[in-house]
C-alpha positions as CSV (number, residue, x, y, z in Angstrom):
1,X,81.5,122.3,123.8
2,X,78.0,121.8,122.6
3,X,76.4,120.8,119.4
4,X,74.4,123.0,117.1
5,X,71.4,120.7,117.7
6,X,68.5,121.7,119.8
7,X,68.4,120.5,123.4
8,X,66.2,117.6,122.4
9,X,67.2,116.9,118.8
10,X,69.5,114.2,117.7
11,X,73.1,114.7,116.4
12,X,72.9,114.4,112.6
13,X,75.8,112.6,110.9
14,X,77.0,112.6,107.3
15,X,80.0,111.0,105.6
16,X,81.6,112.4,102.4
17,X,83.3,109.5,100.5
18,X,82.0,106.0,100.4
19,X,85.1,104.1,99.5
20,X,87.1,101.7,101.7
21,X,87.8,104.3,104.5
22,X,84.4,106.0,104.0
23,X,82.6,102.8,104.8
24,X,84.7,102.4,107.9
25,X,83.5,105.8,109.1
26,X,79.9,104.9,108.4
27,X,80.3,101.7,110.4
28,X,82.1,103.5,113.1
29,X,79.2,106.0,113.6
30,X,76.7,103.1,113.6
31,X,78.6,101.3,116.4
32,X,79.5,104.3,118.5
33,X,76.2,104.4,120.5
34,X,76.7,100.7,121.5
35,X,80.1,101.5,123.1
36,X,81.1,102.7,126.6
37,X,79.3,104.9,129.1
38,X,77.5,107.3,129.6
39,X,75.1,107.0,126.7
40,X,75.5,109.3,123.7
41,X,72.7,111.6,122.8
42,X,70.4,110.2,120.0
43,X,72.0,110.1,116.6
44,X,70.5,110.6,113.2
45,X,72.2,109.0,110.2
46,X,71.4,111.6,107.5
47,X,73.5,111.2,104.4
48,X,76.4,109.5,102.5
49,X,77.9,111.5,99.7
50,X,80.1,110.1,96.9
51,X,81.0,111.2,93.4
52,X,79.7,107.8,92.2
53,X,75.9,107.7,92.9
54,X,75.7,103.9,93.0
55,X,78.5,103.6,95.5
56,X,76.9,106.3,97.7
57,X,73.5,104.6,97.5
58,X,75.0,101.2,98.4
59,X,76.8,102.6,101.5
60,X,73.7,104.5,102.7
61,X,71.6,101.3,102.4
62,X,74.2,99.1,104.1
63,X,74.8,101.4,107.0
64,X,71.3,102.7,107.5
65,X,71.7,106.3,106.4
66,X,68.6,108.1,105.3
67,X,69.8,109.2,101.9
68,X,72.7,109.4,99.5
69,X,73.9,112.0,97.1
70,X,76.8,113.0,94.8
71,X,77.3,116.7,95.8
72,X,78.7,117.4,99.2
73,X,77.6,121.0,99.0
74,X,74.0,119.9,99.7
75,X,75.1,119.3,103.3
76,X,76.0,123.0,103.8
77,X,72.4,124.1,104.0
78,X,71.0,121.0,105.7
79,X,70.2,121.9,109.3
80,X,69.8,118.3,110.2
81,X,73.5,117.6,109.6
82,X,75.8,118.5,112.5
83,X,78.8,116.2,112.2
84,X,80.6,115.4,108.9
85,X,83.5,113.0,108.1
86,X,85.6,113.9,105.1
87,X,86.9,110.7,103.5
88,X,88.0,111.6,100.0
89,X,91.2,112.3,98.1
90,X,93.6,114.5,100.1
91,X,93.6,117.3,97.6
92,X,89.9,117.9,98.2
93,X,90.0,118.1,102.0
94,X,90.7,121.9,102.3
95,X,87.8,123.2,100.2
96,X,85.3,120.8,101.8
97,X,86.5,121.4,105.4
98,X,86.5,125.2,105.1
99,X,83.0,125.2,103.6
100,X,81.6,122.9,106.3
101,X,83.1,125.0,109.1
102,X,81.7,128.2,107.6
103,X,78.3,126.4,107.5
104,X,78.6,125.5,111.2
105,X,79.4,121.8,111.0
106,X,81.8,119.7,113.2
107,X,84.4,118.1,110.9
108,X,86.4,114.9,111.2
109,X,88.9,114.7,108.3
110,X,90.8,111.6,107.2
111,X,94.5,111.7,107.4
112,X,96.7,113.1,106.0
113,X,95.0,116.3,106.8
114,X,95.7,117.7,103.3
115,X,97.8,117.2,100.2
116,X,100.2,120.0,100.9
117,X,101.6,121.8,104.0
118,X,100.0,125.0,102.8
119,X,96.5,123.5,102.6
120,X,97.0,121.8,106.0
121,X,98.0,125.1,107.6
122,X,94.9,126.7,106.0
123,X,92.7,124.0,107.5
124,X,94.3,124.4,111.0
125,X,93.7,128.2,110.7
126,X,90.1,127.6,109.7
127,X,89.6,125.3,112.8
128,X,91.1,127.9,115.0
129,X,88.7,130.5,113.6
130,X,85.8,128.4,114.6
131,X,86.5,127.5,118.3
132,X,82.8,126.7,118.8
133,X,83.1,123.7,116.5
134,X,84.9,120.4,117.0
135,X,87.5,119.4,114.4
136,X,89.7,116.3,114.2
137,X,92.2,114.4,112.1
138,X,91.4,110.6,111.9
139,X,94.6,109.1,113.2
140,X,92.7,105.9,114.0
141,X,95.7,103.9,115.2
142,X,96.0,106.0,118.3
143,X,92.9,103.9,119.3
144,X,94.7,100.6,119.2
145,X,94.4,99.3,122.8
146,X,97.9,97.8,122.8
147,X,99.4,101.1,121.4
148,X,97.6,103.1,124.1
149,X,98.8,100.7,126.7
150,X,102.4,101.1,125.6
151,X,102.1,104.9,125.7
152,X,100.9,104.6,129.3
153,X,103.8,102.3,130.1
154,X,106.3,104.8,128.7
155,X,104.9,107.5,130.8
156,X,104.5,105.4,134.0
157,X,107.2,102.7,134.1
158,X,109.5,102.4,131.1
159,X,111.1,105.8,131.7
160,X,113.0,107.9,129.2
161,X,113.0,106.6,125.7
162,X,116.3,106.0,123.9
163,X,115.1,104.5,120.5
164,X,111.9,104.2,118.6
165,X,112.1,101.8,115.6
166,X,109.0,101.7,113.4
167,X,107.9,100.3,110.1
168,X,104.7,100.3,108.1
169,X,104.9,97.8,105.2
170,X,102.1,97.1,102.8
171,X,101.9,95.3,99.4
172,X,98.9,97.0,97.9
173,X,101.0,98.7,95.2
174,X,103.4,95.8,94.6
175,X,101.7,94.6,91.4
176,X,102.0,96.8,88.3
177,X,98.4,95.8,87.5
178,X,97.1,97.8,90.5
179,X,95.5,100.7,88.6
180,X,96.5,104.3,88.5
181,X,94.7,106.4,91.3
182,X,95.1,109.6,93.1
183,X,97.5,107.9,95.6
184,X,100.1,107.6,92.8
185,X,100.0,111.3,91.8
186,X,101.8,114.2,93.3
187,X,105.5,114.9,94.0
188,X,108.1,112.9,96.0
189,X,106.9,112.1,99.5
190,X,103.2,112.1,98.6
191,X,103.1,108.4,98.0
192,X,103.9,105.8,100.7
193,X,105.2,108.4,103.1
194,X,102.1,110.4,103.0
195,X,99.6,107.6,102.7
196,X,100.7,105.1,105.4
197,X,103.8,106.8,106.8
198,X,101.6,109.6,108.2
199,X,100.1,107.0,110.6
200,X,103.5,105.8,111.7
201,X,104.8,109.3,112.2
202,X,101.8,110.2,114.3
203,X,102.2,107.1,116.5
204,X,105.9,107.8,117.1
205,X,105.1,111.3,118.5
206,X,102.0,109.9,120.3
207,X,104.2,107.4,122.2
208,X,107.5,109.1,122.5
209,X,106.8,112.9,122.4
210,X,107.8,115.5,119.8
211,X,110.5,115.1,117.2
212,X,113.0,118.0,116.7
213,X,114.9,116.9,113.5
214,X,114.7,114.4,110.6
215,X,117.6,113.3,108.5
216,X,118.8,110.6,106.1
217,X,115.6,110.5,104.1
218,X,115.5,108.5,100.9
219,X,112.7,107.5,98.4
220,X,112.4,104.7,95.9
221,X,109.8,104.2,93.2
222,X,109.9,100.7,91.6
223,X,106.6,100.7,89.6
224,X,107.1,103.7,87.4
225,X,103.9,103.5,85.3
226,X,100.4,102.2,86.0
227,X,97.4,101.4,83.7
228,X,94.4,103.7,83.8
229,X,91.3,101.8,85.0
230,X,87.9,101.7,83.2
231,X,85.5,103.5,85.5
232,X,85.8,104.4,89.1
233,X,88.1,102.5,91.5
234,X,88.1,102.6,95.3
235,X,90.7,101.7,97.9
236,X,93.4,99.4,96.6
237,X,91.2,97.1,94.6
238,X,91.9,95.7,91.1
239,X,89.8,96.8,88.2
240,X,89.4,96.4,84.5
241,X,92.2,98.3,82.8
242,X,92.5,100.3,79.7
243,X,95.7,100.3,77.5
244,X,96.6,103.8,78.6
245,X,99.4,104.2,81.1
246,X,100.3,107.1,83.3
247,X,103.6,107.8,85.2
248,X,103.7,107.2,88.9
249,X,104.8,110.5,90.4
250,X,105.6,109.6,94.0
251,X,107.4,107.1,96.3
252,X,106.9,103.4,96.7
253,X,109.4,103.3,99.6
254,X,110.5,105.9,102.1
255,X,113.1,105.7,104.9
256,X,114.4,108.3,107.3
257,X,115.7,108.9,110.8
258,X,114.6,111.3,113.5
259,X,115.7,112.9,116.7
260,X,113.2,113.4,119.6
261,X,113.2,116.3,122.1
262,X,114.8,114.1,124.8
263,X,117.6,113.1,122.5
264,X,116.1,109.7,121.5
265,X,116.6,108.5,118.0
266,X,113.9,107.2,115.7
267,X,114.3,105.0,112.6
268,X,111.5,104.7,110.1
269,X,110.8,102.3,107.2
270,X,107.7,102.7,105.0
271,X,106.7,100.7,101.9
272,X,103.7,100.1,99.8
273,X,105.5,97.4,97.7
274,X,106.4,94.9,100.5
275,X,105.4,91.4,99.3
276,X,103.6,89.4,102.0
277,X,102.7,92.4,104.1
278,X,99.1,93.2,103.5
279,X,98.9,95.9,106.2
280,X,101.8,95.5,108.6
281,X,102.7,98.2,111.1
282,X,105.0,97.5,114.0
283,X,107.3,99.3,116.3
284,X,109.8,98.8,119.2
285,X,110.4,101.3,122.0
286,X,113.6,101.0,124.0
287,X,113.8,103.0,127.2
288,X,115.6,103.5,130.5
289,X,113.8,100.7,132.4
290,X,112.9,98.3,129.7
291,X,111.3,98.0,126.3
292,X,108.0,97.3,124.6
293,X,107.0,96.1,121.1
294,X,103.8,95.7,119.1
295,X,102.9,94.3,115.7
296,X,99.6,94.9,114.0
297,X,99.8,91.4,112.6
298,X,98.9,90.3,116.2
299,X,97.0,93.4,117.3
300,X,95.5,92.0,120.5
301,X,98.8,91.5,122.3
302,X,102.1,93.3,122.9
303,X,105.4,92.4,124.5
304,X,107.2,94.2,127.4
305,X,110.4,93.7,129.4
306,X,110.8,95.7,132.6
307,X,114.2,96.1,134.3
308,X,113.1,98.2,137.3
309,X,116.0,97.1,139.6
310,X,119.7,97.1,139.5
311,X,119.8,93.4,140.1
312,X,122.4,91.8,137.7
313,X,119.9,89.1,136.8
314,X,117.6,91.8,135.4
315,X,119.8,92.0,132.3
316,X,118.6,88.5,131.4
317,X,114.9,89.2,131.6
318,X,113.2,88.4,128.3
319,X,110.0,89.9,126.8
320,X,106.7,88.9,128.3
321,X,103.6,88.5,126.1
322,X,100.7,90.6,127.3
323,X,97.2,89.8,126.1
324,X,95.1,92.9,125.8
325,X,92.0,92.8,128.0
326,X,89.7,95.0,130.1
327,X,92.6,96.4,132.2
328,X,93.9,98.1,129.0
329,X,92.5,101.1,127.2
330,X,89.3,100.8,125.1
331,X,88.5,97.1,125.7
332,X,86.2,97.3,128.7
333,X,82.8,98.2,127.1
334,X,84.5,98.7,123.7
335,X,83.9,95.3,122.2
336,X,81.0,92.9,122.8
337,X,83.2,90.3,124.4
338,X,85.6,92.4,126.5
339,X,87.8,89.6,127.7
340,X,91.5,88.9,127.4
341,X,92.4,87.0,124.3
342,X,89.3,88.0,122.4
343,X,90.6,89.8,119.4
344,X,89.4,92.9,117.6
345,X,90.2,94.6,114.3
346,X,90.9,97.9,112.7
347,X,87.1,98.3,112.1
348,X,86.6,98.5,115.9
349,X,89.0,101.4,116.0
350,X,86.7,103.5,113.8
351,X,84.0,102.9,116.4
352,X,86.2,104.1,119.2
353,X,87.2,107.1,117.1
354,X,83.6,108.0,116.2
355,X,82.6,107.6,119.8
356,X,85.4,109.9,121.0
357,X,84.5,112.6,118.4
358,X,80.8,112.4,119.2
359,X,81.6,112.7,122.9
360,X,83.5,115.9,122.1
361,X,80.6,117.3,120.1
362,X,78.1,116.4,122.8
363,X,80.3,117.9,125.5
364,X,80.6,114.6,127.5
365,X,83.4,115.0,130.0
366,X,85.6,112.2,131.4
367,X,85.1,109.9,128.5
368,X,87.6,108.8,125.8
369,X,90.7,110.8,124.9
370,X,89.9,113.4,122.3
371,X,90.6,112.8,118.6
372,X,93.8,114.3,117.1
373,X,93.2,117.9,116.2
374,X,93.6,119.7,112.9
375,X,96.8,121.1,114.6
376,X,98.0,117.5,115.0
377,X,97.2,116.9,111.4
378,X,99.3,119.9,110.4
379,X,102.1,118.7,112.6
380,X,102.1,115.4,110.7
381,X,102.4,117.3,107.4
382,X,105.2,119.4,108.8
383,X,107.2,116.3,109.6
384,X,106.4,114.8,106.2
385,X,107.5,118.1,104.5
386,X,110.8,118.0,106.4
387,X,111.4,114.4,105.3
388,X,110.8,115.5,101.7
389,X,113.3,118.3,102.1
390,X,115.8,115.9,103.6
391,X,115.5,113.6,100.7
392,X,115.8,116.4,98.2
393,X,119.0,117.5,99.9
394,X,120.6,114.1,99.8
395,X,119.6,113.1,103.3
396,X,120.5,116.4,105.0
397,X,119.3,117.1,108.6
398,X,116.2,119.3,108.7
399,X,115.0,121.0,111.8
400,X,111.3,120.8,112.7
401,X,109.1,123.6,114.1
402,X,108.1,123.2,117.7
403,X,104.8,121.4,118.5
404,X,102.8,122.0,121.6
């Protein structure tokens, strides 16, 4: 795979959306050339686009992009732009992605891939229709070094998984004074399940393999109305409010179970109204020869127990704490101080992700694992759609399409 740049020209980068996640993409592209080996081709930071001109200009200045704008369509005819991140409301992804692909741009879309299964399928079809272009879904938590290490352990030492237990709890929507935003609009399942549950679902299959069924789904909405903000809001920040209220249309809490292809069971708990949990994802994996667990509240470590013998004393082995270091994925050359016990944050993951995407665009072989594909993004929506169907049918079991 090669870029649409000339042999000597730089790879031109643009970001559409300059809110919380958009800034993370901007920062990720800036740090990507400083990470790992071999060196990337030269990069050119061309444009940041946002509906709010001041927000776009601020991000462009902060992250060293050449210009800002308010209309993403200006990128379609800009031959200096080769790679574009889409970091806007889910309902806008399809139109933008299809237009960018038709214009010959490589596209990295934030998760979830789209607002509906139909739009996600159309995006996956558009990617397949442009095999010369690189497309990806930004499941950034695949880049957590501890998570990648656990995935390797499952494949190499822990053996067949019996149970995955995962949660993603946040409190960004717990206050009724958090203003109305696009995240609170849409039908059941488009709330916490779609917003943060999409990450947990992807990690479950990333670590344990494909699911075959979901069941027992249930949704709860506690905050049923929210005030409309004055002006534009980004991320989960507070804002000055009007007196107007709008109904919340989707879920604050989602729970369900799943069955994996090998017969393992999965249990999932997702909430955006969990007091005391700012951004708390965690999971346990239980397997034939032991178990592993990880908690994003302590991201630079994980715990593992290995029972690789039939010795009766093995049953009494407890978990061992493992500090993530250069022996684990992403750390060697991925952070300035690549030493055990030196922590890192979610922002670093966006650098790993941007580096991986740019390696794919540049055709660099033997580097980082590729980013999740549009097909992976569609798969995530297929599971979410099945969970929605299960909830609508009182928790009924819903079969999933196969995923390769």
